[in-house]
PATOR-426388 format. One record per residue (C-alpha): x, y, z; chain; residue number from 0. Coordinates in steps of 0.02 Angstrom, whole numbers, plus 32768, in hexadecimal, padded with zeros to 4 digits. Layout:
BEGIN
((X,Y,Z),"A",NUM);
...
//
This chain:
BEGIN
((4918,6C98,4CFC),"A",0);
((48CD,6C13,4D6F),"A",1);
((48F9,6C40,4E27),"A",2);
((48F1,6BD8,4EC9),"A",3);
((490B,6C3D,4F61),"A",4);
((4949,6BDA,5008),"A",5);
((4927,6C49,5095),"A",6);
((4924,6C26,5153),"A",7);
((48D8,6C3E,51E6),"A",8);
((4973,6C81,5241),"A",9);
((4A2B,6CA0,5213),"A",10);
((4A89,6BFE,5214),"A",11);
((49EB,6B93,51F3),"A",12);
((4A40,6B3B,5161),"A",13);
((4A2D,6BB2,50CE),"A",14);
((4AD9,6BC5,508B),"A",15);
((4AF7,6B01,5090),"A",16);
((4A45,6AC4,5053),"A",17);
((4A70,6B4C,4FBB),"A",18);
((4B19,6AFD,4FA3),"A",19);
((4AC1,6A48,4F9A),"A",20);
((4A42,6A7C,4F25),"A",21);
((4AB8,6ACB,4EAE),"A",22);
((4B11,6A2E,4EA7),"A",23);
((4A6B,69CB,4E8A),"A",24);
((4A35,6A3D,4E01),"A",25);
((4AE4,6A37,4DBE),"A",26);
((4AD4,6971,4DAC),"A",27);
((4A30,6986,4D4B),"A",28);
((4A7E,69DC,4CC6),"A",29);
((4A53,6A95,4CF5),"A",30);
((4AAE,6B3B,4CEF),"A",31);
((4A98,6B67,4D93),"A",32);
((4AD6,6BF8,4DEB),"A",33);
((4AD2,6C32,4EBA),"A",34);
((4A97,6CDB,4EDD),"A",35);
((4A9A,6D34,4F7D),"A",36);
((4A72,6DED,4F70),"A",37);
((4AAA,6E26,501C),"A",38);
((4B2A,6DC4,5088),"A",39);
((4B58,6E11,513C),"A",40);
((4C19,6D9B,514E),"A",41);
((4CC7,6DA5,517E),"A",42);
((4CF2,6D18,5109),"A",43);
((4D14,6D60,505B),"A",44);
((4D44,6D07,4FBD),"A",45);
((4DAC,6D63,4F3A),"A",46);
((4D67,6D3F,4E7C),"A",47);
((4DD1,6D25,4DEF),"A",48);
((4DAE,6DDC,4DD1),"A",49);
((4E03,6E1D,4E68),"A",50);
((4D59,6E42,4EB7),"A",51);
((4D15,6E19,4F64),"A",52);
((4C7B,6DAB,4F89),"A",53);
((4C35,6D3F,500D),"A",54);
((4C94,6CA2,5030),"A",55);
((4BE9,6C43,5033),"A",56);
((4BBB,6C68,4F86),"A",57);
((4C75,6C3E,4F48),"A",58);
((4C48,6B9B,4F98),"A",59);
((4BAB,6B83,4F41),"A",60);
((4BFC,6BB0,4E9B),"A",61);
((4C76,6B29,4EB2),"A",62);
((4BE0,6AB2,4ECB),"A",63);
((4B8C,6AF0,4E2E),"A",64);
((4C2C,6AD5,4DCC),"A",65);
((4C4D,6B91,4DB9),"A",66);
((4CC4,6C16,4DCD),"A",67);
((4C8C,6CA7,4E56),"A",68);
((4C59,6D42,4E0D),"A",69);
((4C10,6DE0,4E5D),"A",70);
((4B65,6DAE,4E0A),"A",71);
((4B58,6D2B,4E9D),"A",72);
((4B60,6DAA,4F1E),"A",73);
((4B54,6E69,4EF3),"A",74);
((4B58,6EA1,4FB6),"A",75);
((4BD2,6E64,503C),"A",76);
((4BC6,6EBB,50DC),"A",77);
((4C5C,6EA8,514C),"A",78);
((4C39,6ECE,5208),"A",79);
((4CBD,6F49,524F),"A",80);
((4C6F,6F53,52F4),"A",81);
((4BD6,6F47,5356),"A",82);
((4B92,6FD7,52F0),"A",83);
((4BF5,6FE3,5243),"A",84);
((4C0F,6F80,51A9),"A",85);
((4C69,6F84,510E),"A",86);
((4C0B,6F8F,507D),"A",87);
((4C45,6F23,4FDD),"A",88);
((4BE8,6F4D,4F49),"A",89);
((4C01,6EE6,4EB0),"A",90);
((4CAC,6EA6,4F03),"A",91);
((4CF7,6F4F,4F2E),"A",92);
((4CF5,6FAC,4FD4),"A",93);
((4C86,7052,4FBD),"A",94);
((4C64,708A,5078),"A",95);
((4C54,7063,5128),"A",96);
((4BB0,708D,5188),"A",97);
((4B40,7062,5208),"A",98);
((4A92,7027,51F1),"A",99);
((4A3E,70CF,51D0),"A",100);
((4AD2,7100,5159),"A",101);
((4AC5,705E,50F9),"A",102);
((4A0B,70AB,50BD),"A",103);
((4A5D,7135,505D),"A",104);
((4AA0,709E,4FF9),"A",105);
((49F7,704C,4FDB),"A",106);
((49DF,7080,4F2E),"A",107);
((4A87,7054,4F03),"A",108);
((4A8A,6FAA,4F46),"A",109);
((49EA,6F88,4EE3),"A",110);
((4A37,6FB4,4E3C),"A",111);
((4AC1,6F3E,4E68),"A",112);
((4A4C,6EAC,4E87),"A",113);
((49F5,6ECD,4DED),"A",114);
((4A8A,6EDC,4D87),"A",115);
((4AD0,6E3A,4DCA),"A",116);
((4A25,6DD4,4DB2),"A",117);
((4A1C,6E09,4CF7),"A",118);
((4ACA,6DC7,4CF7),"A",119);
((4A9E,6D1D,4D35),"A",120);
((4A0C,6D1B,4CC2),"A",121);
((4A77,6D17,4C3A),"A",122);
((4ADD,6C82,4C60),"A",123);
((4A63,6C21,4CD6),"A",124);
((49D9,6BAF,4CCB),"A",125);
((49AC,6BAC,4D83),"A",126);
((49EB,6C2A,4E10),"A",127);
((49E3,6BE5,4EAF),"A",128);
((49D9,6C91,4F2B),"A",129);
((49FF,6C81,4FE5),"A",130);
((49AA,6CFB,5054),"A",131);
((49FC,6D41,50F4),"A",132);
((49D0,6D2D,51AE),"A",133);
((4908,6D2E,51B3),"A",134);
((4899,6D66,512F),"A",135);
((4819,6DA0,51C9),"A",136);
((487E,6E1A,5225),"A",137);
((47F4,6E99,5235),"A",138);
((484B,6F2A,526B),"A",139);
((48C6,6F0F,51D4),"A",140);
((484D,6ED2,5154),"A",141);
((482B,6F7B,50F0),"A",142);
((48EF,6F85,50D9),"A",143);
((492A,6ECE,50B8),"A",144);
((495D,6EBE,5008),"A",145);
((49A6,6E0A,503A),"A",146);
((4904,6D9B,503F),"A",147);
((485D,6DBA,4FF9),"A",148);
((4892,6E56,4F94),"A",149);
((4905,6DDA,4F31),"A",150);
((486D,6D55,4F30),"A",151);
((47FB,6DD6,4EEE),"A",152);
((4875,6E14,4E5E),"A",153);
((489A,6D6E,4E2C),"A",154);
((47DF,6D31,4E47),"A",155);
((4841,6C91,4EA9),"A",156);
((47F1,6C00,4EFE),"A",157);
((4835,6C08,4FAA),"A",158);
((486C,6B79,5017),"A",159);
((486A,6BB5,50C3),"A",160);
((48F9,6B3D,5139),"A",161);
((48E5,6B2E,51E9),"A",162);
((4975,6AE1,5260),"A",163);
((4927,6A68,52DB),"A",164);
((49C4,6A4B,5330),"A",165);
((49B7,6AE3,5384),"A",166);
((48FA,6ABF,53C9),"A",167);
((4865,6B24,53A5),"A",168);
((4867,6AFE,52EF),"A",169);
((47A0,6AF1,52DE),"A",170);
((478A,6B86,5334),"A",171);
((4805,6BE7,52CA),"A",172);
((47BC,6BA8,521D),"A",173);
((46FB,6BD0,525E),"A",174);
((4742,6C78,52A5),"A",175);
((47A3,6CAE,51FF),"A",176);
((470F,6C8B,51AC),"A",177);
((4697,6CE9,5214),"A",178);
((4703,6D91,5208),"A",179);
((471D,6D8D,5153),"A",180);
((4696,6DF6,50E2),"A",181);
((4628,6D8C,5080),"A",182);
((4664,6D9E,4FEB),"A",183);
((4717,6D5F,5025),"A",184);
((46C7,6CCE,5084),"A",185);
((4683,6C88,4FD9),"A",186);
((4732,6C83,4F9A),"A",187);
((476A,6C02,500E),"A",188);
((4746,6B61,4FBA),"A",189);
((4790,6AEB,5037),"A",190);
((47F9,6AD5,50DC),"A",191);
((4895,6A88,5103),"A",192);
((48C3,6A34,51AC),"A",193);
((4980,6A34,51B3),"A",194);
((49F0,69D7,5229),"A",195);
((4982,695D,5276),"A",196);
((49C9,68D3,52F1),"A",197);
((495B,683E,5311),"A",198);
((48BE,67DF,52CE),"A",199);
((4864,684C,524B),"A",200);
((47CF,67E3,526C),"A",201);
((47C2,683E,5316),"A",202);
((47B7,68DD,52B0),"A",203);
((4721,68B6,523B),"A",204);
((469C,68FA,52AB),"A",205);
((46EF,6996,52B8),"A",206);
((46FE,69AD,5201),"A",207);
((464C,6985,51F6),"A",208);
((4627,6A0E,5276),"A",209);
((4699,6A7F,5215),"A",210);
((463B,6A70,5173),"A",211);
((458F,6A8E,51CB),"A",212);
((45CE,6B30,520F),"A",213);
((461B,6B6B,5182),"A",214);
((45E6,6B15,50DE),"A",215);
((4698,6AEB,50B7),"A",216);
((46E5,6A4D,5097),"A",217);
((4785,6A10,50E8),"A",218);
((47F7,69D9,504C),"A",219);
((487C,698C,50AD),"A",220);
((48CF,6960,5154),"A",221);
((4986,6961,5142),"A",222);
((49EE,6903,51C0),"A",223);
((4A7B,6954,5226),"A",224);
((4B0E,692F,51BE),"A",225);
((4BB1,691B,5231),"A",226);
((4C5C,6959,51F1),"A",227);
((4C29,69A8,5159),"A",228);
((4CB4,6A17,5146),"A",229);
((4C62,6AAD,50FB),"A",230);
((4C97,6B61,5125),"A",231);
((4C26,6BBD,5198),"A",232);
((4BF1,6C71,516E),"A",233);
((4C31,6CC7,5209),"A",234);
((4C8B,6C93,529B),"A",235);
((4C0F,6C93,5320),"A",236);
((4C05,6BD2,5315),"A",237);
((4CC4,6BBE,5336),"A",238);
((4CD4,6B4C,53CF),"A",239);
((4D5C,6B87,5435),"A",240);
((4DC2,6B08,549D),"A",241);
((4E4D,6B42,5511),"A",242);
((4E87,6A9B,5565),"A",243);
((4F33,6A90,5508),"A",244);
((4F7C,6A06,54AD),"A",245);
((4FB2,6964,54F4),"A",246);
((5064,6932,54E0),"A",247);
((5092,68A7,5472),"A",248);
((4FFA,68AA,540A),"A",249);
((5026,6878,5355),"A",250);
((4FC4,6902,530B),"A",251);
((500E,69B2,52FB),"A",252);
((4FB0,6A2B,537C),"A",253);
((4F83,6AD8,5327),"A",254);
((4F3E,6B64,5390),"A",255);
((4EDD,6BF1,5337),"A",256);
((4EBF,6C88,539B),"A",257);
((4DFF,6CB1,5392),"A",258);
((4E07,6D6B,5384),"A",259);
((4D5B,6DB2,53A9),"A",260);
((4D49,6DFA,52FE),"A",261);
((4DA1,6D67,52A7),"A",262);
((4D97,6D6C,51ED),"A",263);
((4DB5,6CEE,5172),"A",264);
((4DBC,6C58,51E2),"A",265);
((4D8C,6BF1,514E),"A",266);
((4E53,6BEC,513B),"A",267);
((4E54,6B5D,51AD),"A",268);
((4DC0,6AF6,5168),"A",269);
((4E42,6A80,510C),"A",270);
((4E99,6A58,51C9),"A",271);
((4E00,6A4A,5225),"A",272);
((4DDB,69A8,51B0),"A",273);
((4E81,6971,51A6),"A",274);
((4EBA,68BE,51FE),"A",275);
((4F75,6912,5224),"A",276);
((4F40,69A5,5280),"A",277);
((4EE6,69C5,5323),"A",278);
((4EAA,6A7B,5304),"A",279);
((4E62,6ADF,539C),"A",280);
((4E14,6B91,53AB),"A",281);
((4E52,6BDE,544C),"A",282);
((4E38,6C88,549C),"A",283);
((4E9B,6C79,552F),"A",284);
((4F5D,6C5D,5544),"A",285);
((4F41,6BB0,559A),"A",286);
((4F0B,6B73,54FB),"A",287);
((4FA1,6B87,54A7),"A",288);
((4FF6,6B04,5516),"A",289);
((5042,6A74,54B0),"A",290);
((5024,6AC2,5406),"A",291);
((50A6,6AB1,5388),"A",292);
((5066,6B31,532C),"A",293);
((4FFD,6BD3,5356),"A",294);
((4F9E,6C2F,52E5),"A",295);
((4F66,6CEA,52E2),"A",296);
((4EDD,6D03,5257),"A",297);
((4E91,6D85,51FF),"A",298);
((4E20,6E06,5259),"A",299);
((4DB9,6E94,5214),"A",300);
((4DED,6EF3,52B7),"A",301);
((4E9F,6EE3,52C0),"A",302);
((4EDC,6F6E,5353),"A",303);
((4E37,6F3A,53AF),"A",304);
((4E60,6E80,53BC),"A",305);
((4F11,6EA5,53D4),"A",306);
((4EE7,6F04,546A),"A",307);
((4E73,6E6B,5496),"A",308);
((4F01,6E01,5483),"A",309);
((4F74,6E68,5500),"A",310);
((4EE9,6E68,5577),"A",311);
((4ED8,6DAB,556B),"A",312);
((4F90,6D8E,558C),"A",313);
((4FBF,6D49,54EE),"A",314);
((5070,6DA8,54DD),"A",315);
((50BA,6D3C,5556),"A",316);
((5076,6CA9,5533),"A",317);
((50A7,6CB2,548A),"A",318);
((5164,6CD1,54C3),"A",319);
((515C,6C34,5521),"A",320);
((5114,6BD7,5489),"A",321);
((51A4,6C14,5421),"A",322);
((523B,6BF1,54A0),"A",323);
((51F9,6B31,549C),"A",324);
((5220,6B30,53EB),"A",325);
((516E,6B3C,5398),"A",326);
((5131,6BB3,5321),"A",327);
((50C8,6C3E,52FA),"A",328);
((5058,6C6D,5266),"A",329);
((5007,6D20,5248),"A",330);
((4F93,6D29,51AF),"A",331);
((4F5D,6DC9,5181),"A",332);
((4F2B,6E3D,521C),"A",333);
((4F81,6DB4,5283),"A",334);
((5024,6DC8,5213),"A",335);
((500D,6E99,5234),"A",336);
((4FFF,6E7C,52EB),"A",337);
((509B,6E27,52FC),"A",338);
((5110,6EB5,52B4),"A",339);
((5133,6F4A,530E),"A",340);
((50A4,6FCC,52F0),"A",341);
((4FFE,6FDF,52AB),"A",342);
((4FC1,708D,5265),"A",343);
((4F1F,70BD,5239),"A",344);
((4F2A,7183,5223),"A",345);
((4E83,718B,51CC),"A",346);
((4E19,711D,521F),"A",347);
((4E12,7099,5194),"A",348);
((4DF1,7003,5204),"A",349);
((4DCD,7059,52B0),"A",350);
((4DE2,70EA,5310),"A",351);
((4E74,715B,52E2),"A",352);
((4F0D,712B,5340),"A",353);
((4FBD,70C4,5338),"A",354);
((4FD2,7016,53A2),"A",355);
((506F,6FCD,53D4),"A",356);
((5073,6F17,5384),"A",357);
((50D7,6E7F,53D3),"A",358);
((5173,6E97,5385),"A",359);
((5193,6DE9,534F),"A",360);
((51A4,6E17,52A1),"A",361);
((51FB,6EB7,5241),"A",362);
((516A,6F00,51F6),"A",363);
((50F8,6F96,5211),"A",364);
((5048,6FB1,51D1),"A",365);
((4FE6,704D,519A),"A",366);
((4F3D,704F,515F),"A",367);
((4EEC,70B1,50DB),"A",368);
((4EEF,70BA,5026),"A",369);
((4EA9,7030,4FAE),"A",370);
((4E60,6F93,4FF6),"A",371);
((4EC8,6F03,4FAA),"A",372);
((4E5D,6E72,4F69),"A",373);
((4EA7,6DF9,4EF3),"A",374);
((4EDC,6D47,4EC3),"A",375);
((4F93,6D10,4EE3),"A",376);
((4FFE,6C8D,4E97),"A",377);
((50A8,6C74,4EFA),"A",378);
((513A,6C04,4F29),"A",379);
((519C,6BF3,4FB9),"A",380);
((522A,6C64,4FE5),"A",381);
((52D4,6C01,502A),"A",382);
((52A7,6C5E,50CD),"A",383);
((520A,6C19,50D8),"A",384);
((5235,6B5A,50D7),"A",385);
((51F6,6B58,5191),"A",386);
((514F,6B3B,5157),"A",387);
((5170,6B05,50A2),"A",388);
((521F,6A95,509C),"A",389);
((5261,6A7F,4FD9),"A",390);
((5210,69EB,4FC9),"A",391);
((5162,6A35,4FB9),"A",392);
((5174,6A93,4F2C),"A",393);
((50ED,6AD0,4EBB),"A",394);
((508C,6B76,4EA9),"A",395);
((5024,6BAD,4F42),"A",396);
((4F86,6BFB,4F1E),"A",397);
((4F27,6C72,4F96),"A",398);
((4ED9,6D20,4F9C),"A",399);
((4EE7,6DCA,4FEE),"A",400);
((4E5E,6E37,5039),"A",401);
((4EB0,6EC4,50A6),"A",402);
((4EB2,6F7C,50B6),"A",403);
((4F5B,6F8D,511F),"A",404);
((5006,6FA1,50C3),"A",405);
((5090,6F46,5119),"A",406);
((5139,6F87,5109),"A",407);
((51C3,6F0A,512B),"A",408);
((5277,6F36,5164),"A",409);
((52F9,6F10,50CC),"A",410);
((5354,6E91,5129),"A",411);
((52B5,6E2B,5155),"A",412);
((52AC,6D6E,50F1),"A",413);
((5213,6D6C,5083),"A",414);
((519E,6CDE,50BC),"A",415);
((5161,6CC1,4FF9),"A",416);
((5174,6CFE,4F55),"A",417);
((50FB,6D38,4ECF),"A",418);
((511B,6CD4,4E31),"A",419);
((50F0,6D65,4DBF),"A",420);
((516C,6DF1,4DF7),"A",421);
((51E5,6D8E,4E75),"A",422);
((519D,6E17,4EF5),"A",423);
((51A3,6DCA,4FAA),"A",424);
((5119,6DB2,5011),"A",425);
((5115,6DA3,50D1),"A",426);
((519F,6D8D,5144),"A",427);
((51EF,6D0C,51A7),"A",428);
((5267,6D27,523F),"A",429);
((52A1,6C71,5293),"A",430);
((51FA,6C1E,52CD),"A",431);
((518D,6CB2,52A6),"A",432);
((5135,6CCE,5201),"A",433);
((50AC,6D42,51BA),"A",434);
((5066,6D5E,5113),"A",435);
((4FD0,6DB7,50C7),"A",436);
((4F85,6D25,505C),"A",437);
((4EF3,6CBB,5085),"A",438);
((4ED2,6C1D,505B),"A",439);
((4F77,6BBF,5072),"A",440);
((4F37,6B28,50BF),"A",441);
((4EBC,6AFE,501E),"A",442);
((4F6C,6AD8,4FD5),"A",443);
((4F97,6A27,4FEB),"A",444);
((505E,6A3F,4FE0),"A",445);
((504B,6AB5,5069),"A",446);
((4FE3,6A3D,50CD),"A",447);
((5059,69AF,50AD),"A",448);
((5104,6A07,50CF),"A",449);
((50AF,6A52,517C),"A",450);
((5062,69AA,51AD),"A",451);
((509D,690E,5145),"A",452);
((504D,6897,50D7),"A",453);
((4F8D,68A1,50F1),"A",454);
((4F4F,67E1,5125),"A",455);
((4EB5,6810,50B0),"A",456);
((4F1A,6827,5018),"A",457);
((4E9B,6895,4FE2),"A",458);
((4EB2,6958,4FAF),"A",459);
((4E62,69EA,5010),"A",460);
((4DE4,6A0F,4F71),"A",461);
((4DBE,6952,4F5A),"A",462);
((4D82,695F,500F),"A",463);
((4D22,69F3,4FF0),"A",464);
((4CD8,699F,4F59),"A",465);
((4CA9,6909,4FBD),"A",466);
((4C4E,6973,503F),"A",467);
((4BE7,69C6,4FB6),"A",468);
((4BC1,6920,4F5E),"A",469);
((4B89,68E3,5012),"A",470);
((4B19,6973,5035),"A",471);
((4AC6,6960,4F88),"A",472);
((4AA0,68AB,4F9D),"A",473);
((4A5B,68C8,503C),"A",474);
((49E3,694E,4FFE),"A",475);
((49B5,68E7,4F63),"A",476);
((4988,6855,4FE2),"A",477);
((492D,68C6,5061),"A",478);
((48D4,6943,4FFC),"A",479);
((4832,6926,4FA3),"A",480);
((4857,68E7,4EEE),"A",481);
((47BE,693A,4EB8),"A",482);
((480A,69E2,4EEE),"A",483);
((48B2,69C3,4EAA),"A",484);
((486D,6999,4E02),"A",485);
((4810,6A34,4E03),"A",486);
((4895,6A92,4E39),"A",487);
((491C,6A46,4DB6),"A",488);
((489F,6A39,4D23),"A",489);
((48FB,6A4D,4C85),"A",490);
((48AC,6AE2,4C27),"A",491);
//
């Protein structure tokens, strides 16, 4: 199995996006290509067809490669639950919660999962494009790192090191990374890729020559900054908060998403970010709700903690005023649970054991514990949920669930949606307030059309995503050295 590995000088250097673009290019050249990331730390997760959990970035890369995502592409997913602890998802299933030192106890189990996954990919792939995590030169963690050079050694991979010039300091980052790597790992780095460049590339050439002189490594490409690419981010750190409120009389629907400190699955809203019918803003102060037609409480990995944050910021009164003006509120997963009467965590499943009083806007109560629910779902609208999905929308709604809480609904409550297979109700709607455990609602074009009206672009969300992937691949093909692409994508 041939392996190309994309590593970076730091988190958010662009590894995930470059990997996705190269997967699309390899597919164009007729290769059976698979993405791989041994260990991912992210609160953005995807659900495979087998009902298993992997990082959203690897699901996107699988889409670029024309594949159905599998756990082999991301055997270890760490989902932060605070500053010191993460949930360990191994081969798609949550197995434990641990801090950094506790995670070390699972090292051999994780290595076995990595080896199993690589063996599975070898059976179906001509080429694996592996993505690293963070930086390979974290010298305090290098002995325990199983995401970077560990994988390169195990697969005998050539490494392409990506640096983000938009942040500044890219030459120091590349030289410093090489200086800190052990000699045997340094030899694996066969090229640099400078990412997110703005301006005249000729001004960069003297620096590239000096970079080569200092490291012996050739820069294989300078990739321009791509505006409005519209691809999911790995985590919520890059979310831009805008608390200005919405102007009256706009022809676009104002949607405010509350940016919780531990927001999860924020890629739910990517279809809205790039849609010409909506003005989407992430807010962390009640004044940001002014003028919004729809307020969304999103998912979170710390439901009770983020509910306390919501109260401390004064959001409950702002939500009451928002509803009094005839506008709507939608809760998704943890946001849905907050809208209920109470949230109980008797065993400390998500946080310290205890009970929190909810916002009281929906007749539901939540108890954490038991098995984690991870599944894809197919639903239809319920008559009670027609404020989001009027009868004219029709069609099946596809999505997925990832949650630990069991939501108990009052018998008299009107369901928001219904599962097609069982006709069981899903979610609740009371007047202008609705809640659901289902992620991915806005990836359904029928939902977007019902909520926002006809698209001015005339393209579906999936078509927009596919177009963004082609734009990315075209850019890499133009700006990465052709001999490097020919070497990486040679037919065996």
